[in-house]
VEXBA-5443 format. One line per field, with one value per residue (C-alpha): residue number from 1; x, y, z. Coordinates in steps of 0.001 Angstrom, whole numbers, padded with zeros to 6 digits. Example, Ala and Ser with C-alpha at 12.3 -4.5 7.8 and 13.67 -1.06 7.14 Angstrom:
BEGIN
gulo = (1_2)
xx = (012300_013670)
yy = (-004500_-001060)
zz = (007800_007140)
This chain:
BEGIN
gulo = (1_2_3_4_5_6_7_8_9_10_11_12_13_14_15_16_17_18_19_20_21_22_23_24_25_26_27_28_29_30_31_32_33_34_35_36_37_38_39_40_41_42_43_44_45_46_47_48_49_50_51_52_53_54_55_56_57_58_59_60_61_62_63_64_65_66_67_68_69_70_71_72_73_74_75_76_77_78_79_80_81_82_83_84_85_86_87_88_89_90_91_92_93_94_95_96_97_98_99_100_101_102_103_104_105_106_107_108_109_110_111_112_113_114_115_116_117_118_119_120_121_122_123_124_125_126_127_128_129_130_131_132_133_134_135_136_137_138_139_140_141_142_143_144_145_146_147_148_149_150_151_152_153_154_155_156_157_158_159_160_161_162_163_164_165_166_167_168_169_170_171_172_173_174_175_176_177_178_179_180_181_182_183_184_185_186_187_188_189_190_191_192_193_194_195_196_197_198_199_200_201_202_203_204_205_206_207_208_209_210_211_212_213_214_215_216_217_218_219_220_221_222_223_224_225_226_227_228_229_230_231_232_233_234_235_236_237_238_239_240_241_242_243_244_245_246_247_248_249_250_251_252_253_254_255_256_257_258_259_260_261_262_263_264_265_266_267_268_269_270_271_272_273_274_275_276_277_278_279_280_281_282_283_284_285_286_287_288_289_290_291_292_293_294_295_296_297_298_299_300_301_302_303_304_305_306_307_308_309_310_311_312_313_314_315_316_317_318_319_320_321_322_323_324_325_326_327_328_329_330_331_332_333_334_335_336_337_338_339_340_341_342_343_344_345_346_347_348_349_350_351_352_353_354_355_356_357_358_359_360_361_362_363_364_365_366_367_368_369_370_371_372_373_374_375_376_377_378_379_380_381_382_383_384_385_386_387_388_389_390_391)
xx = (-010057_-011241_-011780_-015271_-015381_-016633_-016372_-016747_-016215_-013177_-012948_-009482_-009436_-011259_-012473_-013897_-013896_-010077_-009949_-012808_-011012_-007791_-009577_-011351_-007959_-006915_-010120_-009561_-006026_-007266_-003995_-004788_-001573_001498_003793_003671_002813_002066_005639_005885_002228_000264_001841_005404_004647_003237_006394_008642_006559_006659_010447_010680_008315_009989_013533_014359_015902_013392_009650_007559_003754_002218_-001204_-001268_000748_000962_002516_004897_006064_006493_008355_010618_011563_012115_014270_016396_016897_015001_014007_013937_015620_015534_013739_012089_011144_007673_005573_002735_000410_-000132_-002257_-001565_-000007_003191_003609_002342_004875_007854_005810_005294_009032_009726_010909_009212_007950_009240_006867_008200_006466_005309_005999_003668_004278_002152_005080_007705_009863_013601_014482_012424_013903_017283_015830_014376_017520_019052_021817_019008_017531_017881_015467_013275_009897_009052_005448_004488_001143_-001854_000387_002616_006350_008617_011806_013844_017048_017148_015994_018624_021317_020300_020203_023671_025012_023630_023919_020147_017993_015104_011829_009671_005964_004507_001293_-000718_001474_001682_002961_003962_007448_010088_012544_012310_012323_009412_008670_009453_012676_014847_015372_016662_013237_009824_006304_002928_-000680_-003339_-006393_-009818_-008872_-005548_-004617_-004048_-006364_-007079_-009252_-006353_-002754_000664_004180_007771_010540_014294_017606_019342_019272_019750_016675_014631_015649_014976_011590_010845_011662_009723_006565_006356_006741_007357_010073_012609_010402_010018_011626_013879_015197_018413_019397_018929_022041_020352_019794_016177_014433_010984_008576_004834_002271_001828_001544_-000990_-002999_-002876_-006218_-004641_-001658_-003894_-005876_-002758_-001104_-003987_-004087_-000370_-000580_-002811_-000677_001516_-001423_-003372_-000500_-000034_-003715_-003704_-000618_-002256_-005416_-003483_-001386_-004572_-005965_-002744_-002804_-006360_-005852_-002708_-005035_-006376_-005530_-006193_-004395_-001714_-001026_000497_004223_005075_008529_008292_005557_006348_005186_002372_-000569_-002303_-002679_-004073_-004451_-003111_-004133_-001540_-003386_-006499_-007932_-007433_-009334_-012221_-012316_-012598_-014929_-016419_-016199_-018935_-016561_-014127_-015110_-013252_-009965_-007546_-007754_-011317_-010153_-008762_-007924_-004586_-003546_-001375_-003639_-006221_-003868_-005210_-002966_000120_-000857_-001781_001052_-001386_000037_-001358_000760_002679_005489_005957_005726_008467_008241_009607_012584_013323_016603_014794_011312_009017_006103_003402_001189_-001537_000376_003753_003560_002019_003336_001535_-001741_-001427_-000764_-003661_-005975_-005531_-005156_-007854_-007539_-008508_-010528_-013561_-011857_-009925_-008288_-011606_-012879_-012953_-010593_-013383_-015114_-011866_-011732_-015347_-014864_-011721_-013168_-015935_-013247_-012888_-015448)
yy = (019960_019680_016661_015427_013691_010108_007486_003822_000480_-001411_-005165_-006053_-009834_-012965_-015754_-018883_-022607_-022947_-021626_-023897_-026912_-025989_-025641_-028943_-030644_-029191_-030573_-033956_-034057_-033286_-031357_-027713_-026773_-026074_-027717_-031047_-032945_-030120_-029520_-029560_-028609_-025764_-022929_-024086_-024509_-021003_-019642_-021474_-020204_-016666_-016827_-017920_-015212_-012465_-013754_-013843_-016499_-016525_-016009_-016419_-016381_-014636_-013720_-010156_-007380_-005876_-009013_-009152_-005613_-006403_-009627_-007780_-005184_-007879_-009794_-006657_-006290_-002972_-002215_000237_003550_003112_005379_004214_006678_006126_008197_010411_008865_005124_002677_003137_-000316_001056_003386_000879_-001801_000029_000478_-003280_-003923_-001036_001552_004814_005942_009259_010746_012002_013956_012454_014157_014362_010694_010054_008156_009080_012061_011177_014801_014709_011347_013075_015779_013233_011166_011350_009322_007050_006247_002571_001936_003408_001964_003250_002476_001702_003354_002276_000408_003462_002649_004797_006394_003373_004539_007629_005753_003016_005645_007369_004023_003140_006577_006443_002689_002227_-000840_-000651_-002484_-002081_-001885_-003278_-004291_-002272_-003117_-006856_-007349_-003757_-003135_-000433_-000238_-003945_-005152_-006328_-003863_-005514_-007085_-003945_-003195_-005533_-007048_-006567_-007133_-007795_-007991_-010431_-009021_-008580_-005513_-006607_-007976_-011401_-012236_-015014_-012755_-011949_-012792_-011421_-012327_-011319_-011706_-011247_-012333_-012247_-015606_-014104_-011883_-014826_-017115_-014476_-013730_-017462_-017748_-014647_-015631_-019067_-019565_-023233_-022718_-024646_-027789_-027831_-030172_-027372_-026479_-028474_-026538_-023076_-020962_-018195_-018861_-019330_-016590_-015933_-015419_-015085_-016832_-015278_-018665_-019200_-022316_-024528_-023068_-019657_-021210_-023116_-020034_-017943_-020633_-020548_-016779_-016374_-018179_-015386_-012495_-011852_-011888_-009595_-007080_-007141_-006451_-003650_-002010_-002068_-000375_002114_003127_003826_005875_007857_008695_009959_011946_013569_015890_017555_021264_022385_019574_016960_013276_012793_012119_008423_006967_004452_005680_003064_000329_002165_000094_002991_006708_009897_013526_016542_020219_022923_024262_023471_026743_025510_022358_024268_026680_023800_021540_023515_022926_020316_017931_017751_014158_013039_014276_011926_014174_012973_009379_010218_006797_006720_010244_010621_013213_010447_007847_008227_005697_007321_010976_010423_007934_005462_002036_-001032_-000528_002524_000357_-000795_002659_003027_006793_006615_004644_007003_008960_012224_013637_012659_014917_014625_017518_017654_020281_018556_017346_020315_019231_015884_017546_019994_017303_015153_018169_018628_015093_012858_009076_007622_004426_002674_-000064_-003245_-006104_-007503_-004230_-004360_-001872_000085_000387_001604_004400_005343_005294_007413_009928_010551_012233_014793_017486)
zz = (-018907_-015311_-013127_-012279_-008929_-009075_-006347_-007355_-005668_-006929_-006702_-005484_-005729_-006893_-004654_-006259_-006788_-006755_-003209_-002171_-003670_-001857_001496_000886_000527_003919_005516_003901_005229_008761_009192_009961_011711_009577_012182_014028_010901_008533_007390_003626_003355_001827_003790_003198_-000497_-000636_000972_-001519_-004439_-003005_-002731_-006349_-007560_-005504_-006135_-002427_-000166_002631_003157_006293_006444_009473_010819_009456_007891_011371_012845_009878_010672_014345_013620_011173_013784_016415_013984_013467_017222_017353_020935_023878_023228_019478_017008_013791_011044_009507_007067_008327_005741_006208_008147_011873_012161_010579_013551_016139_015173_016741_019949_020081_020332_022745_020240_019249_015800_014385_011854_008514_005764_002488_-000837_-003880_-004670_-001556_-000074_002498_001579_001515_002284_005455_006438_006610_008820_011255_011753_015268_017007_018191_014774_013932_011061_008364_007355_003885_002959_-000645_-000061_-002180_-004655_-005119_-004768_-002629_-003941_-002865_-004514_-002323_000773_000435_-000123_003128_004982_003815_004722_008271_008810_009180_008572_006069_006610_003513_004354_001134_002862_000364_-002628_-003194_-006721_-007350_-008704_-008558_-011425_-012158_-008561_-006487_-003721_-000408_-001743_-001879_001813_004514_004973_003374_004695_003038_004150_002943_004689_003150_001083_-000349_-003804_-002271_000583_003026_005201_007520_006920_006104_005027_005562_002972_003220_001777_005162_006922_010398_009973_008758_011614_014240_012685_012590_016277_017240_015316_016962_020731_020083_017465_019525_019282_015495_013012_011739_015223_014903_011784_013308_013794_015834_019566_020580_022574_023933_021088_020503_018269_014846_013074_010320_009603_006565_005493_004999_003255_000874_-000127_-000630_-002713_-005155_-005363_-005807_-009123_-010434_-009229_-012256_-014630_-012296_-012203_-016002_-016537_-013955_-015477_-018898_-017579_-015477_-018509_-020431_-017554_-017222_-020931_-020731_-017516_-018834_-020803_-017616_-017672_-014098_-012331_-012980_-012571_-009133_-009038_-009455_-008666_-011521_-013920_-016590_-014211_-012415_-011181_-009422_-009895_-008459_-009492_-007668_-007824_-007317_-004260_-002276_-003584_-007181_-006343_-004763_-007683_-010142_-008214_-005404_-001664_-001791_-003568_-000666_000171_-002961_-001588_000175_003206_003684_004339_007722_009086_007240_008289_011364_012998_013544_015027_018557_020314_018756_019134_022810_023391_024929_025786_027538_030666_031757_033040_029433_027863_025214_025382_028958_027711_024836_024918_024362_024750_021864_021116_018432_017396_014759_012801_012869_009224_007339_003976_004281_005228_002329_-000277_000890_000870_-002876_-004218_-005679_-005970_-009346_-009082_-010444_-012476_-011789_-013663_-014768_-016286_-020101_-021727_-023354_-019990_-018421_-020992_-020306_-016539_-016650_-019104_-016548_-014471_-017260_-018050)
C-alpha cells in the first residue's frame, strides 16, 4: 500500500466554561499577582498538582517554554565559554536559550525517531560541553536511556525540552522528569495552554531555588526568602499571573484522560499504517506508549516515485521553521549587542553552515507527519481518517 498525502487541522486542547469560572474567581479575588498576597493561590496550587502528577519535588511556572529553558540553564550555572548540545530539528528557542546565558549551542543530528541522535551527541562533545538539551519533538520521546548514559559518562547536565510533549511518557516516566531539569510550554498550540506560559520541574532543590531566584527579580523580598539556602543573585522577571495559574490548574485535571485517549487513537493508527508497503512507521523510542506518529520513506526518491514531486509540501522538510537552516539569528550569530556576543567568549571558533547536519535534512525530506485526529475524534472516524493515508 502507498500513502496518500492529506493535511488536516488537529485540535490540541479544549477551552470552555471551567476556564471561565476559574478566571472569574481570580477577578473576584482582586489578586492577580502570585506574590505579595497571592501565595497559596491558583499558581501555587497548579505547581503542587503538577509535582504530584509528575512525581517530582519541585515545579515552577514561568512565562513561556523559552523562559523555562533559560531559567533552567541559569540554574545550572551554564554561562560564558560553555557549550550546550541541541538537536538540529526543534523550535529555535532551544538553541537561543544557551545564547541568553552567555553559552553557545552546538547542533547535533537527529535520527529517524525525529529526536536527537545519541551517536552524534558523542561526536559533538568537547572539553567545553556542559549540558545536553534533548527535545521530545512533537510528542516523540528521545532515547533517554542512551542520553543519560552519555551524560553520566561525561559529567554533563541534561535539560529536557518537553515543550512539545506535555504528558508524553518514556518507559513509564513522564518526559521532563528524567534529566536534571525538564521544561514545558503552555502556548497557544500546546496540549495545555494559557495562551503563553511554561514550567520547569526538577528533583534537585538547588536547581529549583536558583531558577526561582532567576525568574523573579524580587525573590529576596518574598515570603519564602528566609527559607532559601541558595544566595540571591540578580534575576529577571519571568513570573506568571494568577490568571495563567487558574487556567492551567483546570486543564491539568484533564491531562491524564487526554493522554489515554490519544494513546488509544494512536495505537489504532499505528496498526492501520503498519500495512503500508512502500514506507514504514517512523522509529519510536517507546512505541507502546506512542501519542504521535509519522511515516518515513527509505529515500526521497522513493517518496517522489510513490507520490510525485507535487506532494512535497506534506514532508516535514516543508515546515522549515523548526529546521536549523532557517534559524537566522543562530546561523548568522546575530546578538543584541556585540559586547555581549557569546561566540566571542567561546573557547574555540564556532561555525554553522546549512549543510552541517545532512542526516537531519535527509530524514526530514522523506518523512510525513500523520495527523487529522485528536482526543475528541470518534474511534470509527480515526480509522476512516487514517485509512485515507492508504491507497
